[in-house]
N, C-alpha and C positions, 0 to 999 in steps of 0.2 A: 730382828727386833731388838730395839734398845730397851734394856731394863731400867726403870726408875728406881730411885732409892728405896721406896716402899717394897718393891719386888725383891731386891737384894736382901733387905731385912726379913721378908717372909721366908726367903730361901734359908737364910742363916738360922731361922728358928725351926727349919724343917716342916714348914707348912705344907701339908699334903696336896692341897688344891693348886698351889703354884708349882710344886714339883711335877705334877701331871702336865701343866702347860708348857714348862720349860723343857721336859723330856721331848715334846713334840716339835720343838722349834728346830728349823733347819740350821740357823746360824744366830745364836744370841750375841748381843754386843753389850759392852760396857761402855761408859763415857767418863771423860774427866770430871765433869760436874758431879755425877753420881759417886764417883770414887772419893771425891773431895768431901761431899756431905756424909757419906758413910764413915770415913776415916775421922770426921769431926765428931760423930756420934760415939766413936770408939775410945775417945780420949779419956773419958771418965768411967767407962765401962769396966765392971769387975771381971769381964770375960775378954778383955782386950787382946790378950796374947793369943788366945785361942781363935778369936774371930780374925785377927790380923793374919794368922796362919791360913785359915780358911779362905779369906779373901785373896791372899798371895796365890794359892793354888787356882782360884777362879780366874785371876788375872793372867796366869800363865797358860790357861786354856782357851780363853775367849779373847777376841780382839777388842781393843780399847780405841773408841773414837775420840780424836782429840779436836780441840778448838783451832781452827786455822783462819787464813785470811778470808776465805770464802764464807766461813760460818758467820762472820760479823755481819755480812749482808742480809743473811737470812734473820738473824737476831734483830737487826734494826727494823726490818720489815714487819716482823711478827709484832715486836714491841709496839711499833707505831700504830698498827691496826687495833691492837687491844687497848692501848691509851685512848684512841679516838672513840672506841666503844664504851670506855669506862670499865673495862674488865681486866685490869692488870692481874698478873699471877706472879708467884715468887720468882726472883731473878735467876736462880739456878734451873728452874723449870722453863724459863725462856730459852736458856742456852741448850737444854736437852731437846726442846722443840725445834730450835734452829738446826741442830745435828739431825733430828728426824726428817725434817723437810729436805735439808741438804742431801742426805743419802738415801731418801725415800724409803724411810723405814718406819714401821709402827712403833708405838712405845707401850710396854707392859707396865701398867700402873693403875692403882685404884684412885688416883687423883682426877676427879672428873673435870677439873679446870682445863685439862688438856683438850677436852671436847669442844672448847670455844675457839681453837685455833684452826683457821683454815689450812688444809693441807697435812694435818696431823690426825692419824688414826690411833686412838687409844684402844687397847685391849685390856680387860680386867680379868681377874681369875676367881672372883667371888660370884 
């Protein structure tokens, strides 16, 4: 399962509900777009050093899915379908969706716009 940025944020806050879900995962994955979003959020955080250390530990424990040449095809297909429907979503979530479809993995997220994407299974924790 690929964790979305809001899932990583909930984990960093030690949200009990998400901790239960994550403990049950066979293999959680991080992704480059999520890491970029999370690092961006840390830039002005007063807890930057602590959270960066926490994230570094997470990155050393879990695989990170990267964007590759195949990902661009999934991205383009998803974006085209959403545009035709008039249902665009944030760009980084397009990339996360493309990785999910490419690797046949669900996404752990509270963002319901993932539900609009064919081939993406979103799992929430609330």
